C-alpha positions as CSV (number, residue, x, y, z in Angstrom):
1,X,0.0,0.0,0.0
2,X,1.1,3.6,-0.4
3,X,2.4,5.1,2.8
4,X,1.4,8.6,3.6
5,X,2.0,11.1,6.4
6,X,-0.7,9.2,8.4
7,X,1.8,6.3,8.8
8,X,2.2,5.8,12.5
9,X,5.4,4.2,13.6
10,X,4.8,1.6,16.3
11,X,8.3,0.0,16.3
12,X,11.7,0.8,14.7
13,X,13.4,-2.5,13.7
14,X,17.1,-2.2,13.1
15,X,18.8,-5.2,11.4
16,X,22.4,-6.0,10.5
17,X,23.9,-8.9,8.6
18,X,27.2,-10.4,7.4
19,X,29.4,-8.1,9.4
20,X,32.2,-10.7,9.2
21,X,34.0,-9.2,12.2
22,X,34.5,-5.8,10.7
23,X,34.4,-4.8,14.3
24,X,34.9,-1.1,13.8
25,X,31.7,-1.1,11.7
26,X,29.9,-3.0,14.4
27,X,31.0,-0.2,16.8
28,X,29.5,2.4,14.4
29,X,26.3,0.5,14.3
30,X,26.2,0.4,18.1
31,X,26.3,4.2,18.0
32,X,23.3,4.3,15.6
33,X,21.3,1.9,17.7
34,X,22.0,4.0,20.8
35,X,20.9,7.1,19.0
36,X,17.7,5.5,17.8
37,X,16.9,4.4,21.4
38,X,17.5,7.9,22.7
39,X,15.2,9.3,20.0
40,X,12.3,6.8,20.2
41,X,12.8,5.0,23.6
42,X,13.9,1.5,24.2
43,X,10.4,0.2,24.1
44,X,10.0,1.2,20.4
45,X,13.4,0.0,19.1
46,X,14.3,-3.6,18.3
47,X,17.8,-4.6,17.1
48,X,18.5,-8.0,15.4
49,X,21.4,-9.6,13.5
50,X,20.9,-12.1,10.7
51,X,24.2,-14.0,11.0
52,X,27.9,-14.1,10.0
53,X,28.7,-11.5,12.6
54,X,31.8,-13.6,13.4
55,X,34.7,-14.1,11.1
56,X,37.9,-15.7,12.3
57,X,40.1,-13.6,10.0
58,X,40.1,-11.0,12.9
59,X,42.6,-11.3,15.7
60,X,39.9,-10.4,18.2
61,X,37.5,-13.1,17.0
62,X,40.2,-15.8,16.5
63,X,41.8,-15.0,19.9
64,X,38.5,-15.1,21.8
65,X,36.7,-17.9,19.9
66,X,34.0,-15.4,19.0
67,X,33.4,-14.1,22.4
68,X,34.3,-10.5,21.4
69,X,31.4,-10.6,18.9
70,X,29.0,-11.7,21.6
71,X,30.1,-8.9,23.8
72,X,29.7,-6.4,21.1
73,X,26.1,-7.6,20.4
74,X,25.4,-7.4,24.1
75,X,26.8,-3.9,24.4
76,X,24.8,-2.7,21.5
77,X,21.6,-4.1,23.0
78,X,20.7,-6.6,20.3
79,X,17.7,-8.7,21.4
80,X,17.6,-11.5,18.8
81,X,20.3,-13.0,16.4
82,X,20.5,-16.0,14.1
83,X,23.5,-18.0,13.1
84,X,25.2,-17.8,9.7
85,X,27.7,-20.3,8.3
86,X,30.6,-18.4,9.7
87,X,29.3,-19.1,13.2
88,X,28.0,-22.6,12.6
89,X,30.8,-24.0,10.4
90,X,34.0,-22.4,11.6
91,X,33.7,-23.5,15.2
92,X,33.2,-26.9,16.9
93,X,29.8,-27.5,18.4
94,X,31.2,-27.1,21.9
95,X,33.2,-23.9,21.2
96,X,30.3,-22.1,19.6
97,X,28.1,-23.1,22.5
98,X,30.6,-21.7,25.0
99,X,30.5,-18.3,23.2
100,X,26.8,-17.9,23.9
101,X,25.9,-20.0,27.1
102,X,25.7,-17.8,30.2
103,X,27.1,-14.9,28.1
104,X,24.6,-13.8,25.5
105,X,22.0,-11.3,26.6
106,X,19.9,-11.9,23.5
107,X,18.0,-14.8,22.1
108,X,19.8,-17.1,19.6
109,X,17.1,-18.2,17.1
110,X,17.6,-20.8,14.4
111,X,14.7,-23.2,13.6
112,X,16.6,-25.6,11.3
113,X,19.7,-26.5,13.4
114,X,19.6,-29.4,15.8
115,X,22.1,-31.4,17.9
116,X,22.8,-34.5,15.9
117,X,23.1,-36.6,19.1
118,X,19.7,-35.8,20.4
119,X,17.7,-34.5,17.4
120,X,16.8,-31.5,19.6
121,X,18.0,-28.0,19.7
122,X,20.6,-27.2,22.4
123,X,19.3,-25.3,25.4
124,X,20.9,-22.0,24.3
125,X,19.1,-22.0,21.0
126,X,15.4,-21.4,20.1
127,X,13.5,-22.1,16.9
128,X,11.6,-18.8,17.2
129,X,10.7,-16.1,19.8
130,X,8.1,-13.4,20.4
131,X,9.2,-9.9,21.3
132,X,6.7,-7.4,22.7
133,X,7.5,-3.9,21.6
134,X,5.2,-0.9,22.3
135,X,2.3,-3.4,22.5
136,X,3.2,-5.0,19.2
137,X,3.8,-8.7,19.3
138,X,6.6,-9.5,16.9
139,X,7.2,-13.2,16.1
140,X,10.8,-13.9,14.9
141,X,11.9,-17.1,13.2
142,X,15.6,-17.7,12.3
143,X,17.0,-20.1,9.6
144,X,20.4,-20.7,8.1
145,X,21.7,-22.2,4.9
146,X,21.5,-26.0,5.0
147,X,25.1,-27.0,4.3
148,X,24.1,-30.4,5.7
149,X,27.2,-32.3,4.7
150,X,29.5,-29.9,6.4
151,X,27.3,-29.3,9.5
152,X,27.1,-33.1,10.2
153,X,30.8,-33.2,10.7
154,X,30.5,-30.8,13.6
155,X,27.6,-32.5,15.3
156,X,24.8,-30.5,13.8
157,X,21.7,-31.8,12.0
158,X,20.5,-29.0,9.6
159,X,17.1,-29.5,8.1
160,X,15.2,-27.9,5.2
161,X,14.8,-24.2,6.1
162,X,11.5,-23.7,4.3
163,X,9.9,-26.6,6.2
164,X,11.2,-25.2,9.4
165,X,9.8,-21.7,8.7
166,X,6.5,-23.1,7.7
167,X,6.2,-25.1,10.9
168,X,7.1,-22.2,13.1
169,X,4.9,-19.8,11.2
170,X,1.9,-22.1,11.7
171,X,2.6,-22.1,15.4
172,X,3.1,-18.3,15.8
173,X,0.8,-16.7,13.3
174,X,-2.3,-16.5,15.5
175,X,-0.3,-15.1,18.4
176,X,1.6,-12.3,16.8
177,X,0.9,-9.0,15.0
178,X,4.0,-9.2,12.8
179,X,5.8,-12.3,11.6
180,X,9.5,-11.8,10.7
181,X,11.9,-14.3,9.3
182,X,15.6,-13.7,9.9
183,X,17.0,-15.5,6.9
184,X,20.7,-16.5,6.4
185,X,19.8,-18.2,3.1
186,X,20.5,-15.7,0.3
187,X,18.4,-13.5,-1.9
188,X,17.1,-16.1,-4.3
189,X,15.9,-18.2,-1.4
190,X,14.3,-15.2,0.2
191,X,12.4,-14.5,-3.0
192,X,11.2,-18.1,-3.2
193,X,10.2,-18.1,0.4
194,X,8.0,-15.0,-0.1
195,X,6.4,-16.6,-3.2
196,X,5.9,-20.1,-1.7
197,X,5.2,-19.7,2.0
198,X,2.2,-18.0,3.6
199,X,1.9,-15.9,6.7
200,X,5.3,-14.1,6.5
201,X,5.2,-10.4,6.8
202,X,8.8,-9.5,6.7
203,X,12.0,-11.3,5.6
204,X,15.4,-9.9,6.8
205,X,18.0,-11.3,4.4
206,X,21.7,-12.2,4.6
207,X,24.3,-14.6,3.3
208,X,24.6,-13.4,-0.3
209,X,25.5,-9.8,0.9
210,X,22.7,-8.2,-1.1
211,X,22.0,-4.6,-0.4
212,X,18.3,-3.6,-0.8
213,X,18.2,0.1,-0.6
214,X,14.5,-0.3,-1.4
215,X,12.7,-3.3,-0.1
216,X,11.3,-6.0,-2.4
217,X,7.6,-6.7,-2.0
218,X,6.3,-10.1,-3.2
219,X,2.6,-10.6,-2.4
220,X,2.1,-9.7,1.2
221,X,5.8,-10.2,2.1
222,X,8.4,-7.5,2.3
223,X,12.1,-8.4,1.9
224,X,14.9,-6.2,3.3
225,X,18.7,-6.7,3.5
226,X,21.6,-4.5,4.5
227,X,24.6,-5.6,2.4
228,X,27.8,-6.7,4.0
229,X,30.5,-5.8,6.5
230,X,28.4,-3.4,8.5
231,X,28.7,-0.8,5.7
232,X,25.0,-0.3,6.1
233,X,22.4,-0.9,8.8
234,X,18.8,-1.7,7.9
235,X,16.0,0.4,9.4
236,X,12.4,-0.7,9.2
237,X,9.6,1.3,10.6
238,X,6.6,-0.9,11.4
239,X,3.1,0.3,11.5
240,X,-0.4,-1.3,11.5
241,X,-2.9,-0.5,8.9
242,X,-6.0,0.8,10.8
243,X,-8.4,-0.9,8.4
244,X,-6.9,-4.3,7.6
245,X,-4.9,-4.6,10.9
246,X,-2.0,-5.8,8.7
247,X,1.5,-4.6,9.3
248,X,3.0,-2.0,7.0
249,X,6.6,-1.1,6.6
250,X,8.8,1.8,5.7
251,X,12.3,0.6,5.1
252,X,15.7,2.1,4.3
253,X,19.4,1.2,4.6
254,X,21.5,3.7,6.4
255,X,25.2,4.1,5.4
256,X,27.5,3.8,8.5
257,X,30.7,5.4,7.1
258,X,30.2,8.8,8.8
259,X,29.1,7.4,12.1
260,X,31.3,7.6,15.2
261,X,32.4,4.4,17.0
262,X,30.5,3.8,20.2
263,X,32.9,4.3,23.1
264,X,31.8,1.1,24.9
265,X,32.2,-1.0,21.7
266,X,35.6,0.6,21.0
267,X,36.8,-0.3,24.5
268,X,35.6,-3.9,24.0
269,X,37.5,-4.2,20.7
270,X,40.7,-2.8,22.2
271,X,40.6,-5.1,25.1
272,X,40.0,-8.2,23.0
273,X,42.7,-7.1,20.5
274,X,45.3,-7.2,23.3
275,X,44.0,-10.5,24.6
276,X,43.9,-12.0,21.1
277,X,47.5,-10.9,20.4
278,X,48.7,-12.5,23.7
279,X,46.9,-15.8,22.9
280,X,48.2,-15.9,19.4
281,X,51.8,-15.1,20.4
282,X,52.4,-18.8,21.2
283,X,55.3,-20.3,19.2
284,X,54.4,-23.0,16.7
285,X,57.8,-23.7,15.3
286,X,61.4,-22.3,14.9
287,X,62.6,-22.1,11.3
288,X,66.3,-22.4,10.5
289,X,65.7,-20.7,7.1
290,X,62.8,-18.6,5.7
291,X,59.9,-20.1,3.8
292,X,59.0,-17.7,1.0
293,X,55.5,-17.6,-0.6
294,X,54.6,-16.2,-4.1
295,X,51.1,-16.2,-5.6
296,X,52.4,-16.1,-9.2
297,X,54.9,-19.0,-9.1
298,X,56.1,-22.1,-7.2
299,X,57.5,-21.4,-3.8
300,X,58.5,-23.4,-0.7
301,X,55.5,-22.4,1.6
302,X,53.0,-23.2,-1.1
303,X,54.6,-26.6,-1.7
304,X,54.6,-27.2,2.1
305,X,50.8,-26.5,2.2
306,X,50.2,-28.8,-0.8
307,X,52.2,-31.5,0.8
308,X,50.3,-31.0,4.1
309,X,46.9,-31.4,2.4
310,X,48.1,-34.6,0.7
311,X,49.4,-35.9,4.1
312,X,46.3,-34.7,6.1
313,X,43.9,-36.5,3.7
314,X,46.2,-39.5,2.9
315,X,45.9,-38.8,-0.8
316,X,48.1,-39.6,-3.8
317,X,48.3,-35.9,-4.8
318,X,48.2,-32.5,-3.1
319,X,47.0,-29.3,-4.8
320,X,46.2,-25.8,-3.5
321,X,46.0,-22.4,-5.0
322,X,49.0,-20.2,-3.9
323,X,46.7,-17.2,-3.4
324,X,45.7,-18.8,-0.1
325,X,49.0,-17.5,1.4
326,X,49.2,-13.8,2.0
327,X,52.9,-13.9,2.7
328,X,55.9,-16.1,3.6
329,X,57.5,-17.0,6.9
330,X,60.8,-15.5,8.1
331,X,63.7,-17.4,9.7
332,X,63.2,-17.8,13.5
333,X,60.1,-18.2,15.6
334,X,56.7,-18.7,14.0
335,X,53.7,-17.8,16.1
336,X,50.1,-18.7,15.8
337,X,49.4,-15.1,15.0
338,X,51.8,-15.2,12.0
339,X,50.0,-18.2,10.6
340,X,46.7,-16.5,11.2
341,X,47.9,-13.4,9.4
342,X,49.3,-15.1,6.3
343,X,46.4,-17.6,6.1
344,X,43.2,-16.1,7.5
345,X,40.8,-18.0,5.3
346,X,38.3,-20.3,7.1
347,X,38.9,-23.0,4.4
348,X,39.0,-26.7,5.3
349,X,40.9,-29.6,3.9
350,X,39.1,-31.8,1.4
351,X,39.7,-35.3,-0.1
352,X,38.6,-35.6,-3.7
353,X,38.4,-38.6,-6.0
354,X,38.8,-37.1,-9.5
355,X,40.0,-38.0,-13.0
356,X,43.4,-37.3,-14.3
357,X,41.9,-35.2,-17.1
358,X,40.3,-32.8,-14.6
359,X,43.6,-32.4,-12.8
360,X,45.3,-31.8,-16.1
361,X,42.9,-29.0,-17.0
362,X,43.6,-27.3,-13.7
363,X,47.3,-27.6,-14.2
364,X,47.0,-26.0,-17.7
365,X,45.0,-23.2,-16.3
366,X,47.5,-22.6,-13.5
367,X,50.0,-21.5,-16.2
368,X,47.7,-18.7,-17.5
369,X,47.9,-15.1,-16.2
370,X,44.1,-14.8,-16.2
371,X,43.9,-17.5,-13.6
372,X,47.0,-16.6,-11.6
373,X,45.9,-12.9,-11.2
374,X,42.2,-13.5,-11.0
375,X,40.5,-11.6,-8.1
376,X,38.3,-13.9,-6.2
377,X,35.7,-13.3,-3.4
378,X,33.6,-15.5,-1.3
379,X,33.7,-19.3,-0.7
380,X,35.6,-18.7,2.5
381,X,38.5,-17.1,0.6
382,X,40.1,-14.2,2.5
383,X,43.0,-13.5,0.0
384,X,43.2,-11.2,-3.0
385,X,43.9,-13.3,-6.1
386,X,43.6,-16.9,-7.0
387,X,47.3,-17.6,-7.7
388,X,48.8,-20.5,-9.5
389,X,48.7,-24.1,-8.2
390,X,51.1,-25.5,-5.6
391,X,51.3,-29.3,-6.0
392,X,52.8,-32.3,-4.2
393,X,53.1,-35.9,-5.5
394,X,53.3,-34.4,-9.0
395,X,56.1,-33.6,-11.4
396,X,55.0,-31.2,-14.1
397,X,57.1,-30.4,-17.2
398,X,55.8,-27.6,-19.5
399,X,56.7,-25.2,-22.2
400,X,55.6,-21.7,-21.5
401,X,56.0,-20.7,-25.2
402,X,53.3,-23.0,-26.3
403,X,49.7,-21.9,-26.9
404,X,47.4,-21.6,-23.8
405,X,45.9,-24.9,-22.6
406,X,48.6,-26.8,-24.6
407,X,51.7,-26.1,-22.5
408,X,52.0,-29.4,-20.5
409,X,54.6,-31.7,-21.9
410,X,54.5,-34.4,-19.2
411,X,52.9,-34.9,-15.8
412,X,54.0,-37.7,-13.5
413,X,52.1,-38.9,-10.3
414,X,54.7,-40.3,-7.9
415,X,56.8,-41.4,-10.8
416,X,54.0,-42.7,-13.1
417,X,52.5,-40.8,-16.0
418,X,49.2,-39.1,-15.2
419,X,46.4,-41.0,-16.9
420,X,43.4,-39.0,-18.2
421,X,40.7,-41.5,-17.4
422,X,42.1,-42.9,-14.1
423,X,40.6,-41.8,-10.8
424,X,43.1,-40.2,-8.3
425,X,42.8,-39.3,-4.7
426,X,43.5,-35.6,-4.3
427,X,44.1,-33.7,-1.1
428,X,43.0,-30.1,-1.6
429,X,40.6,-27.5,-0.2
430,X,36.8,-27.3,0.1
431,X,36.7,-24.1,-1.9
432,X,37.4,-26.0,-5.1
433,X,34.3,-28.2,-4.5
434,X,32.2,-25.0,-4.9
435,X,33.3,-24.5,-8.5
436,X,35.5,-21.6,-7.5
437,X,38.8,-20.7,-9.1
438,X,40.0,-23.9,-10.8
439,X,36.5,-25.1,-11.8
440,X,37.5,-28.5,-13.2
441,X,38.3,-29.6,-9.7
442,X,34.6,-29.4,-8.9
443,X,34.1,-32.4,-11.1
444,X,35.2,-34.8,-8.4
445,X,33.1,-38.0,-8.2
446,X,33.6,-38.3,-4.4
447,X,34.3,-35.8,-1.7
448,X,35.3,-35.9,2.0
449,X,35.6,-32.8,4.1
450,X,37.6,-32.2,7.3
451,X,36.1,-29.9,9.9
452,X,36.8,-27.8,11.9
453,X,40.4,-27.9,10.8
454,X,41.6,-24.9,8.7
455,X,44.5,-25.0,6.2
456,X,46.5,-22.9,8.7
457,X,46.3,-26.0,11.0
458,X,47.7,-28.0,8.2
459,X,50.6,-25.6,7.9
460,X,51.2,-25.7,11.6
461,X,51.4,-29.5,11.5
462,X,53.8,-29.4,8.6
463,X,56.2,-27.1,10.4
464,X,56.8,-29.8,12.9
465,X,58.2,-32.1,10.2
466,X,61.9,-31.8,9.4
467,X,61.6,-33.8,6.3
468,X,58.6,-31.7,5.0
469,X,60.7,-28.5,5.5
470,X,63.4,-30.0,3.3
471,X,61.1,-31.5,0.6
472,X,59.1,-28.3,0.1
473,X,62.2,-26.7,-1.5
474,X,62.2,-29.3,-4.3
475,X,60.8,-28.0,-7.6
476,X,57.6,-29.7,-8.9
477,X,57.2,-27.4,-12.0
478,X,59.9,-27.6,-14.7
479,X,59.8,-25.1,-17.6
480,X,61.5,-26.6,-20.7
481,X,61.5,-23.2,-22.5
482,X,64.1,-21.8,-20.2
């Protein structure tokens, strides 16, 4: 309906999503929430977060196992949150529970996550909740993307989000004035939910980082979303139509760049930064010689990681893109903080069964500048460019002067020629299974994922092996044109 000056604001709903531990932006959002409460009163303002507030790329989050994010949400006065894949998939079941239990001052709502051991939700999580604001009963359902194969490795059973929303909506609809879904599913799923499911008034979206500066209206459902990284905060004024008694919405996204950081939030960030640095200062290894890393060509640290993935997964071959490494390691002590800084991606080891032909395609692409220098975002990747491929268990001879995709002369797997049609076991990273970067590696006929280990854990294990530190300096790629 057309909103006019007669629109009466009953509640101001503030929503954030996909902050990914951009903690300074979270501090700015806290200032905005505080100002809205000063203007309208706490009884009229409701703040919620739609997931992926945590991201282990930040020292504060890594060093506190996500507790800094919980403290920032508490300090800003959030009342309801849901979990994104960065909360649910980058921590063990027990670690994520410890971040919220007896610490969160807000409701954690996610209808499609259950403890695999019991089939029930853990005590610290609810499928939905009802918040009373200014006499308006607001039902809130949370759902997250159903990466079932990954979640099962961490002790979670993740069910169909649409079925979970439909079940909760049926229970809540008669008892609330406004029914809201906090969706960490992505825009295409949000649209489909609005089209297929009845009784939903408002969907607050996340996961695909979409910014809706104007809401999408499908039938009687309004969809809003506030982008990524806390660059915006969503603001929805909720009113009730006096004739139909249905909720009406006036929604915008507010840019946070010019906002000041909330002093309380800034103090929390500073405190956890110092604590995180202390925790990550533990020494992992002591190197007798440096381990350089280069994105555009073979280097020892890339080889060490490829060998580690092969060893971790007990595979015939190891392959990883060199862009995963943001720097090398100097001679001397290597700390956990250094490994975190050079390899911040929450990417997991993966065992693939894949044909030699698909491996060969990726090796050909790894010789091309358009792949080596390709910018890449998402899929857990926290680097800048894709990089070439670091390998282990392979010896690759090529001629750089030949035409693209015809540069390989010979490829050997542990001394035997690579066979196009043969299936090989490949230790690599989960990112490739999502058809990201070297897309032929997504053609694997079988996959096994390793969670919650990250590839920096693989590097840490390799640094303990004297033989691995020697072998990583041996060349795998041989250019016949030189």
